[in-house]
N, C-alpha and C positions, 0 to 999 in steps of 0.2 A: 375314742379318747380325744381325737382332734376336734370333733364337733362340740364336745363339752368345753374344751379349752377356749374355742372361739366364742361360745355363748358366755362363758365367764369373763372373757376379755371385753365383750360388748357390754355386759352388765356393770363392769367396773370402770368403763370409760367415763371420763369426767362429764362429757356432754350428755351422756345417757343419765347420769345421776342428776344433773341439772334439770333435764326434761322431766324425769320422774318426780323430782321435788316440786317443780312448778305445777305439774298436773295434780299431784297429791295435795299439796298445801293449798293451791289455788282452788281446787275443786271443793275441798272442805270449807275454805273461806267463803266461797260463793254460796254454797249450800247454807252455811251458817248465817250469812247475811240475809238471804231470802227468807229463811225460817224465822230469824229474829225479827225481821221487818214485818212479816205476816203476823207474828204473835203480838208485837207491840202496836200494830194498827188497831187492835181491839181494845186499846187502853186510851185514857184521856191525857196521856203524857204529851207535852208540847214537842213540836218537830225537832228543835235543836237538841233537847235533852234525849229524845228518842235516838237521834243520830249518834250522840255520844255513847249511849248504852250499846247500840249496835256495833260501833267501832271497838269498844272494849271487849265485847263478846267475841267478835271476829278475830281480834288480836290474840286473845287467850287461846281460841281454837287453833289458830295458825301456829302458835308456839308449841302447843301440845302435839299437834299433828307432825310438825317438823321433828320434834324430839323423838316421838314414837316411830316415825317412818325411818329416820336415819339410824336409830338405835337398832332396829330390825335389819335394815338394808346393809349397813356397814359394820354391824356387830361391834360397836364401840360406845364408849361413854361420851355423851354429848357435853362438851365443855364450852360451847359458844355462849351459853347463858349463865355461866358460873359467876359467883359473887367475887371471885378473885379479879382485881383490877377493874371493877365495875365503874367506879367513879371516873377513872381515867378514860375508859371507853365511852361513857356518857358524855363527858366533856369534849372528847375528840369528835364524837358524832354531832354534837350541837355546833361545835366550831366549824366542822366541814360543811354541815347543812346550811348554816348561816352564810359561810363564805361562798358556797355555790349559788345561793339565792342572790347575794350581792353581785357576784360576777354576771349572773344572768340579766339582772336589771341593768348593770353597767353596759353590757353589750347592746341591749335594746336601746338604751339611752344614747350610746355613741353612734348608733345607726339611725338616730332621729325618729325612733319609733315610740319613744317614751318622753314625756315632758312633765316637769313639775310646774303646776299652775299656781299653787299657793301653799303656804305652810301655816297651819293653825297651831300656834304653840299654847295659847291660853284661851279658854272659853270666856266670852264677855257676858 
């Protein structure tokens, strides 16, 4: 009984869940990217459009894998991708992403690692 309890505690440990998630979702994403790339290499689609298609396929596979994995693993309904509050979450994500990007560039600029050479506002 004690061995089963320890095993259950280990499987329910947060770091274990994170590692299983990274391995599961990352493995499927990597396999999906390799397979998509291999299949699209036999087409005449230009490189940028091919990369867009691969990115969309890998994103869809990652979300499906995450939902399936944690629905089975945690035996719960996956609410992270629900439609409730989606606009607020998207706006928050965009704002945080842009803010972190600006802070990164600001830190590089303040350490003299980044300089603005010129600004082209209007084409001539």
